[in-house]
Backbone as a printed PyTorch tensor [residue, N CA C, xyz], in Angstrom:
tensor([[[ -95.5970,  -63.4640,  -44.5470],
         [ -94.8650,  -64.5450,  -43.9160],
         [ -94.5940,  -65.6350,  -44.9370]],

        [[ -93.3510,  -66.0510,  -44.9930],
         [ -92.9660,  -67.0610,  -45.9680],
         [ -93.1200,  -68.4930,  -45.4660]],

        [[ -93.0040,  -68.7200,  -44.1860],
         [ -93.0690,  -70.0780,  -43.6340],
         [ -94.0570,  -70.1640,  -42.4660]],

        [[ -95.3320,  -69.8350,  -42.6910],
         [ -96.2740,  -69.8440,  -41.5700],
         [ -96.4660,  -71.2250,  -40.9680]],

        [[ -96.2110,  -72.2390,  -41.7510],
         [ -96.4290,  -73.5990,  -41.2670],
         [ -95.5010,  -73.9500,  -40.1110]],

        [[ -94.3240,  -73.3170,  -40.0570],
         [ -93.3740,  -73.6430,  -38.9910],
         [ -93.9640,  -73.3560,  -37.6160]],

        [[ -94.7480,  -72.3020,  -37.5040],
         [ -95.3990,  -71.9820,  -36.2300],
         [ -96.7050,  -72.7460,  -36.0670]],

        [[ -97.5810,  -72.5820,  -37.0440],
         [ -98.9510,  -73.0660,  -36.9060],
         [ -99.0510,  -74.5870,  -36.9460]],

        [[ -98.3580,  -75.2180,  -37.8770],
         [ -98.4170,  -76.6800,  -37.9730],
         [ -97.7920,  -77.3330,  -36.7510]],

        [[ -96.6690,  -76.7790,  -36.3090],
         [ -96.0090,  -77.3350,  -35.1290],
         [ -96.8730,  -77.1340,  -33.8820]],

        [[ -97.5520,  -75.9960,  -33.7960],
         [ -98.4420,  -75.7590,  -32.6520],
         [ -99.5870,  -76.7670,  -32.6420]],

        [[-100.1350,  -77.0760,  -33.8050],
         [-101.2080,  -78.0730,  -33.8750],
         [-100.6860,  -79.4630,  -33.5180]],

        [[ -99.4750,  -79.7810,  -33.9650],
         [ -98.8710,  -81.0630,  -33.5990],
         [ -98.6480,  -81.1270,  -32.0880]],

        [[ -98.1640,  -80.0390,  -31.5010],
         [ -97.9500,  -79.9980,  -30.0490],
         [ -99.2730,  -80.1640,  -29.3030]],

        [[-100.3350,  -79.5950,  -29.8430],
         [-101.6560,  -79.7680,  -29.2370],
         [-102.0690,  -81.2330,  -29.2790]],

        [[-101.7820,  -81.8980,  -30.3820],
         [-102.0920,  -83.3270,  -30.4790],
         [-101.3030,  -84.1150,  -29.4350]],

        [[-100.0460,  -83.7390,  -29.2210],
         [ -99.2360,  -84.4010,  -28.1950],
         [ -99.8350,  -84.1680,  -26.8090]],

        [[-100.3200,  -82.9560,  -26.5630],
         [-100.9760,  -82.6540,  -25.2920],
         [-102.1950,  -83.5580,  -25.1080]],

        [[-103.0030,  -83.6820,  -26.1570],
         [-104.1810,  -84.5410,  -26.0690],
         [-103.7810,  -85.9830,  -25.7660]],

        [[-102.6640,  -86.4320,  -26.3080],
         [-102.1690,  -87.7760,  -26.0100],
         [-101.8330,  -87.8930,  -24.5350]],

        [[-101.0710,  -86.9400,  -24.0230],
         [-100.6540,  -86.9760,  -22.6170],
         [-101.8340,  -86.8160,  -21.6650]],

        [[-102.7660,  -85.9580,  -22.0130],
         [-103.8770,  -85.6310,  -21.1070],
         [-105.0220,  -86.6300,  -21.1820]],

        [[-105.3460,  -87.0810,  -22.4120],
         [-106.5440,  -87.8940,  -22.6060],
         [-106.2670,  -89.2830,  -23.1670]],

        [[-105.0080,  -89.5990,  -23.3740],
         [-104.6620,  -90.9180,  -23.8820],
         [-104.8800,  -91.0430,  -25.3800]],

        [[-104.7960,  -92.2680,  -25.8440],
         [-104.8680,  -92.5240,  -27.2810],
         [-106.1940,  -92.0560,  -27.8850]],

        [[-107.2950,  -92.2320,  -27.1760],
         [-108.5980,  -91.8200,  -27.7150],
         [-108.6570,  -90.3040,  -27.9350]],

        [[-108.0980,  -89.5480,  -27.0010],
         [-108.0530,  -88.1000,  -27.1630],
         [-107.1950,  -87.6910,  -28.3380]],

        [[-106.0560,  -88.3560,  -28.4760],
         [-105.1630,  -88.0650,  -29.5990],
         [-105.8450,  -88.3910,  -30.9180]],

        [[-106.5140,  -89.5470,  -30.9790],
         [-107.1850,  -89.9390,  -32.2190],
         [-108.3130,  -88.9710,  -32.5760]],

        [[-109.0150,  -88.4750,  -31.5730],
         [-110.0710,  -87.4880,  -31.8270],
         [-109.4740,  -86.2030,  -32.3980]],

        [[-108.3590,  -85.7580,  -31.8360],
         [-107.7300,  -84.5430,  -32.3480],
         [-107.1700,  -84.7820,  -33.7430]],

        [[-106.6070,  -85.9550,  -33.9870],
         [-106.0810,  -86.2700,  -35.3190],
         [-107.2160,  -86.2540,  -36.3520]],

        [[-108.3830,  -86.7480,  -35.9650],
         [-109.5400,  -86.6850,  -36.8700],
         [-109.8870,  -85.2300,  -37.2000]],

        [[-109.7570,  -84.3580,  -36.2140],
         [-109.9920,  -82.9250,  -36.4430],
         [-108.9960,  -82.3830,  -37.4780]],

        [[-107.7340,  -82.7720,  -37.3560],
         [-106.7230,  -82.3220,  -38.3190],
         [-107.0350,  -82.8500,  -39.7140]],

        [[-107.3980,  -84.1210,  -39.7930],
         [-107.7530,  -84.7010,  -41.0950],
         [-109.0000,  -84.0330,  -41.6600]],

        [[-109.9120,  -83.6490,  -40.7820],
         [-111.1020,  -82.9290,  -41.2230],
         [-110.7620,  -81.5810,  -41.8320]],

        [[-109.7940,  -80.9060,  -41.2540],
         [-109.3550,  -79.6250,  -41.8360],
         [-108.7650,  -79.8420,  -43.2220]],

        [[-107.9460,  -80.8800,  -43.3500],
         [-107.3430,  -81.1770,  -44.6500],
         [-108.4420,  -81.5090,  -45.6600]],

        [[-109.5000,  -82.1420,  -45.1870],
         [-110.6120,  -82.4960,  -46.0700],
         [-111.3130,  -81.2560,  -46.6300]],

        [[-111.1170,  -80.0760,  -46.0020],
         [-111.6760,  -78.8330,  -46.5500],
         [-111.2540,  -78.6480,  -48.0000]],

        [[-110.0710,  -79.1470,  -48.3300],
         [-109.5500,  -79.0160,  -49.6940],
         [-109.4520,  -80.3860,  -50.3560]],

        [[-110.3440,  -81.2800,  -49.9560],
         [-110.4520,  -82.6200,  -50.5530],
         [-109.1560,  -83.4090,  -50.4790]],

        [[-108.4170,  -83.2420,  -49.3900],
         [-107.1640,  -83.9700,  -49.1610],
         [-106.1370,  -83.7650,  -50.2800]],

        [[-106.2070,  -82.6210,  -50.9420],
         [-105.2410,  -82.3300,  -51.9990],
         [-103.8320,  -82.2300,  -51.4150]],

        [[-102.8630,  -82.6340,  -52.1890],
         [-101.4600,  -82.5850,  -51.7580],
         [-100.8680,  -81.2050,  -52.0370]],

        [[-101.5560,  -80.1730,  -51.5960],
         [-101.0510,  -78.8050,  -51.7240],
         [ -99.8560,  -78.6780,  -50.7840]],

        [[ -98.7340,  -78.1360,  -51.2440],
         [ -97.5560,  -78.0340,  -50.3770],
         [ -97.8400,  -77.2390,  -49.1030]],

        [[ -97.2930,  -77.7150,  -48.0130],
         [ -97.4530,  -77.0630,  -46.7170],
         [ -96.5790,  -75.8130,  -46.6250]],

        [[ -95.4700,  -75.7800,  -47.3390],
         [ -94.4810,  -74.7270,  -47.1630],
         [ -94.6430,  -73.5030,  -48.0370]],

        [[ -95.8500,  -73.1640,  -48.4220],
         [ -96.0640,  -71.9650,  -49.2320],
         [ -96.1800,  -70.7290,  -48.3470]],

        [[ -95.8910,  -69.5510,  -48.9050],
         [ -96.1400,  -68.3100,  -48.1630],
         [ -97.6460,  -68.1040,  -47.9660]],

        [[ -98.0180,  -67.3250,  -46.9730],
         [ -99.4210,  -67.0590,  -46.6610],
         [-100.1840,  -66.5970,  -47.9020]],

        [[ -99.6000,  -65.6910,  -48.6590],
         [-100.2840,  -65.0810,  -49.8040],
         [-100.6590,  -66.0850,  -50.8970]],

        [[-100.0530,  -67.2660,  -50.8970],
         [-100.3170,  -68.2520,  -51.9420],
         [-101.4840,  -69.1840,  -51.6320]],

        [[-102.0810,  -69.0500,  -50.4620],
         [-103.2270,  -69.8830,  -50.0880],
         [-104.5100,  -69.0610,  -50.1110]],

        [[-105.6100,  -69.6990,  -50.4940],
         [-106.9190,  -69.0950,  -50.2280],
         [-107.2030,  -69.3310,  -48.7390]],

        [[-108.2480,  -68.7120,  -48.2120],
         [-108.5650,  -68.8770,  -46.7930],
         [-108.8050,  -70.3200,  -46.4020]],

        [[-109.5870,  -71.0370,  -47.2010],
         [-109.8820,  -72.4340,  -46.8820],
         [-108.6350,  -73.3050,  -47.0570]],

        [[-107.8090,  -72.9880,  -48.0450],
         [-106.5590,  -73.7380,  -48.2230],
         [-105.6330,  -73.5440,  -47.0270]],

        [[-105.5360,  -72.3110,  -46.5460],
         [-104.6470,  -72.0370,  -45.4120],
         [-105.0410,  -72.8880,  -44.2150]],

        [[-106.3020,  -72.8830,  -43.8880],
         [-106.7680,  -73.6630,  -42.7440],
         [-106.5430,  -75.1560,  -42.9660]],

        [[-106.9220,  -75.6400,  -44.1290],
         [-106.8070,  -77.0650,  -44.4130],
         [-105.3850,  -77.5640,  -44.5060]],

        [[-104.5280,  -76.7670,  -45.1080],
         [-103.1530,  -77.2130,  -45.3420],
         [-102.2380,  -76.8750,  -44.1700]],

        [[-102.2070,  -75.6420,  -43.7380],
         [-101.2670,  -75.2490,  -42.6820],
         [-101.6510,  -75.8710,  -41.3390]],

        [[-102.9420,  -75.8190,  -40.9970],
         [-103.3700,  -76.3520,  -39.7010],
         [-103.6310,  -77.8570,  -39.7390]],

        [[-104.1070,  -78.3740,  -40.8650],
         [-104.4200,  -79.7930,  -40.9630],
         [-103.2610,  -80.6210,  -41.4800]],

        [[-102.9900,  -80.4810,  -42.7660],
         [-101.9390,  -81.2860,  -43.3960],
         [-100.5720,  -81.0270,  -42.7700]],

        [[-100.3000,  -79.7870,  -42.4100],
         [ -99.0000,  -79.4520,  -41.8220],
         [ -98.7360,  -80.1780,  -40.5200]],

        [[ -99.7410,  -80.2340,  -39.6530],
         [ -99.5710,  -80.9600,  -38.3890],
         [ -99.3790,  -82.4500,  -38.6490]],

        [[-100.0960,  -82.9810,  -39.6370],
         [ -99.9560,  -84.4020,  -39.9670],
         [ -98.5870,  -84.7090,  -40.5630]],

        [[ -97.9420,  -83.6990,  -41.1540],
         [ -96.5680,  -83.8970,  -41.6290],
         [ -95.6650,  -84.3270,  -40.4810]],

        [[ -95.8250,  -83.7090,  -39.3130],
         [ -94.9710,  -84.0630,  -38.1760],
         [ -95.2210,  -85.4960,  -37.7100]],

        [[ -96.4350,  -85.9810,  -37.8820],
         [ -96.7270,  -87.3950,  -37.5990],
         [ -95.9140,  -88.2680,  -38.5470]],

        [[ -95.9120,  -87.9020,  -39.8240],
         [ -95.1520,  -88.6650,  -40.8240],
         [ -93.6500,  -88.5690,  -40.5810]],

        [[ -93.1880,  -87.3880,  -40.1960],
         [ -91.7670,  -87.2140,  -39.8990],
         [ -91.3530,  -88.1200,  -38.7460]],

        [[ -92.1670,  -88.1790,  -37.7050],
         [ -91.8460,  -89.0470,  -36.5680],
         [ -91.8080,  -90.5110,  -36.9930]],

        [[ -92.7370,  -90.9280,  -37.8460],
         [ -92.7230,  -92.3060,  -38.3630],
         [ -91.4430,  -92.5660,  -39.1500]],

        [[ -91.0460,  -91.5890,  -39.9490],
         [ -89.8810,  -91.7460,  -40.8330],
         [ -88.5750,  -91.8710,  -40.0550]],

        [[ -88.3960,  -91.0590,  -39.0260],
         [ -87.0980,  -91.0440,  -38.3390],
         [ -87.1190,  -91.7880,  -37.0060]],

        [[ -88.2880,  -92.2070,  -36.5520],
         [ -88.3950,  -92.9240,  -35.2860],
         [ -88.6200,  -91.9630,  -34.1220]],

        [[ -89.3130,  -92.4480,  -33.1180],
         [ -89.7020,  -91.5910,  -31.9900],
         [ -88.5120,  -91.0260,  -31.2300]],

        [[ -87.5000,  -91.8450,  -31.0030],
         [ -86.3360,  -91.3660,  -30.2480],
         [ -85.6210,  -90.2440,  -30.9970]],

        [[ -85.3810,  -90.4400,  -32.2830],
         [ -84.7440,  -89.3930,  -33.0920],
         [ -85.6410,  -88.1620,  -33.1980]],

        [[ -86.9410,  -88.3880,  -33.3030],
         [ -87.8700,  -87.2670,  -33.4020],
         [ -87.8440,  -86.4260,  -32.1310]],

        [[ -87.8580,  -87.0860,  -30.9840],
         [ -87.8080,  -86.3530,  -29.7150],
         [ -86.5150,  -85.5540,  -29.5950]],

        [[ -85.4020,  -86.1610,  -30.0100],
         [ -84.1130,  -85.4540,  -29.9880],
         [ -84.1560,  -84.2530,  -30.9310]],

        [[ -84.7010,  -84.4680,  -32.1220],
         [ -84.8260,  -83.3830,  -33.0930],
         [ -85.6400,  -82.2300,  -32.5260]],

        [[ -86.8100,  -82.5210,  -31.9630],
         [ -87.6740,  -81.4550,  -31.4440],
         [ -86.9850,  -80.6870,  -30.3190]],

        [[ -86.3330,  -81.4060,  -29.4310],
         [ -85.6170,  -80.7570,  -28.3240],
         [ -84.5380,  -79.8290,  -28.8710]],

        [[ -83.7250,  -80.3330,  -29.7830],
         [ -82.6440,  -79.5310,  -30.3570],
         [ -83.1800,  -78.3700,  -31.1940]],

        [[ -84.2440,  -78.6230,  -31.9380],
         [ -84.8250,  -77.5630,  -32.7750],
         [ -85.2920,  -76.3950,  -31.9130]],

        [[ -85.9840,  -76.7030,  -30.8360],
         [ -86.4740,  -75.6440,  -29.9490],
         [ -85.3020,  -74.9240,  -29.2890]],

        [[ -84.3240,  -75.6740,  -28.7920],
         [ -83.1710,  -75.0490,  -28.1330],
         [ -82.3830,  -74.1730,  -29.0990]],

        [[ -82.2040,  -74.6370,  -30.3190],
         [ -81.3890,  -73.9040,  -31.2900],
         [ -82.1060,  -72.7180,  -31.9240]],

        [[ -83.4380,  -72.7130,  -31.8930],
         [ -84.1770,  -71.6950,  -32.6410],
         [ -85.1240,  -70.8530,  -31.8030]],

        [[ -85.1180,  -71.0590,  -30.4990],
         [ -85.9980,  -70.2640,  -29.6360],
         [ -85.6740,  -68.7850,  -29.8000]],

        [[ -86.7100,  -67.9930,  -29.9200],
         [ -86.6020,  -66.5370,  -30.0280],
         [ -85.8670,  -66.0940,  -31.2910]],

        [[ -85.8760,  -66.9310,  -32.3000],
         [ -85.2240,  -66.6120,  -33.5610],
         [ -86.2030,  -66.9270,  -34.6890]],

        [[ -85.8730,  -66.5110,  -35.8750],
         [ -86.6890,  -66.8300,  -37.0380],
         [ -86.0720,  -68.0410,  -37.7140]],

        [[ -86.8770,  -69.0630,  -37.8850],
         [ -86.4080,  -70.2870,  -38.5160],
         [ -86.8990,  -70.3340,  -39.9590]],

        [[ -86.4310,  -71.3410,  -40.6820],
         [ -86.8650,  -71.5790,  -42.0530],
         [ -87.1230,  -73.0680,  -42.2180]],

        [[ -87.7900,  -73.3990,  -43.2910],
         [ -88.0250,  -74.8080,  -43.6030],
         [ -86.6950,  -75.5370,  -43.7660]],

        [[ -85.7410,  -74.8850,  -44.3800],
         [ -84.4330,  -75.5180,  -44.6030],
         [ -83.7300,  -75.8130,  -43.2810]],

        [[ -83.8340,  -74.9120,  -42.3260],
         [ -83.2350,  -75.1430,  -41.0070],
         [ -83.9110,  -76.3280,  -40.3320]],

        [[ -85.2350,  -76.3730,  -40.3840],
         [ -85.9610,  -77.4810,  -39.7680],
         [ -85.5470,  -78.8060,  -40.3910]],

        [[ -85.4940,  -78.8610,  -41.7140],
         [ -85.1100,  -80.1030,  -42.3840],
         [ -83.6900,  -80.5030,  -42.0120]],

        [[ -82.7800,  -79.5560,  -42.0290],
         [ -81.3860,  -79.8420,  -41.6960],
         [ -81.2570,  -80.4090,  -40.2870]],

        [[ -81.9600,  -79.8150,  -39.3380],
         [ -81.8520,  -80.2880,  -37.9570],
         [ -82.5160,  -81.6490,  -37.7770]],

        [[ -83.5770,  -81.9120,  -38.5180],
         [ -84.1920,  -83.2450,  -38.4800],
         [ -83.2280,  -84.2800,  -39.0530]],

        [[ -82.5550,  -83.9320,  -40.1430],
         [ -81.6040,  -84.8600,  -40.7640],
         [ -80.4080,  -85.1240,  -39.8620]],

        [[ -79.9730,  -84.1340,  -39.1230],
         [ -78.8780,  -84.3370,  -38.1670],
         [ -79.3030,  -85.3330,  -37.0980]],

        [[ -80.5250,  -85.2140,  -36.6160],
         [ -81.0090,  -86.0980,  -35.5500],
         [ -81.1110,  -87.5510,  -35.9900]],

        [[ -81.4300,  -87.7720,  -37.2540],
         [ -81.5990,  -89.1590,  -37.7160],
         [ -80.4280,  -89.6550,  -38.5590]],

        [[ -79.4860,  -88.7840,  -38.8740],
         [ -78.3900,  -89.1320,  -39.7850],
         [ -78.9610,  -89.7370,  -41.0710]],

        [[ -79.9520,  -89.0530,  -41.6240],
         [ -80.6150,  -89.5630,  -42.8190],
         [ -80.9720,  -88.4090,  -43.7530]],

        [[ -81.3560,  -88.7500,  -44.9570],
         [ -81.7730,  -87.7790,  -45.9650],
         [ -83.2990,  -87.7500,  -45.9940]],

        [[ -83.8660,  -86.5800,  -45.7940],
         [ -85.3200,  -86.4420,  -45.7500],
         [ -85.8770,  -85.6850,  -46.9520]],

        [[ -85.0700,  -85.5700,  -48.0130],
         [ -85.5160,  -84.8270,  -49.1910],
         [ -86.8490,  -85.3410,  -49.7280]],

        [[ -87.0070,  -86.6550,  -49.8560],
         [ -88.2360,  -87.2030,  -50.4330],
         [ -89.4610,  -86.8430,  -49.5950]],

        [[ -89.3480,  -86.9540,  -48.2890],
         [ -90.4640,  -86.6280,  -47.4070],
         [ -90.8280,  -85.1460,  -47.5090]],

        [[ -89.8180,  -84.2890,  -47.4920],
         [ -90.0760,  -82.8520,  -47.5870],
         [ -90.6160,  -82.4760,  -48.9690]],

        [[ -90.1520,  -83.1420,  -50.0080],
         [ -90.6840,  -82.8800,  -51.3530],
         [ -92.1510,  -83.2850,  -51.4380]],

        [[ -92.5050,  -84.3840,  -50.8200],
         [ -93.8880,  -84.8710,  -50.8650],
         [ -94.8480,  -83.9680,  -50.0910]],

        [[ -94.3980,  -83.4530,  -48.9590],
         [ -95.2960,  -82.7330,  -48.0640],
         [ -95.1200,  -81.2130,  -48.0530]],

        [[ -93.9070,  -80.7320,  -48.1590],
         [ -93.6280,  -79.3310,  -47.8300],
         [ -93.3630,  -78.4460,  -49.0420]],

        [[ -92.4400,  -78.8390,  -49.8780],
         [ -91.9750,  -77.9340,  -50.9330],
         [ -92.9160,  -77.8890,  -52.1270]],

        [[ -93.0780,  -76.6870,  -52.6920],
         [ -93.9160,  -76.5520,  -53.9030],
         [ -93.2340,  -77.1500,  -55.1180]]])
């Protein structure tokens, strides 16, 4: 798999959103601490989230794809704003359900939602 983060990181982010809705801010913060704890497995290294599975060790995969990857979506929402982020997520799911997506597709659809350039954010978090 070339883009495992698209499934796994987004699923962890969605779980964090569930914790927000179900348990409020305290639940969300507890889950976010769990994500940061996973990233701490690799000493918070800025290892790119968008690597293929084969390029991670086992501990790196867990720390980066499940931890850092989910936190990327937190940063993306901060960067483009909650309203644009919600529009992006809705459109991304509608446009890509039951299909194979790529990092480039995700970035493009996020940029459409905010009418902005997200190259710097994706370079910092995703691309090797």
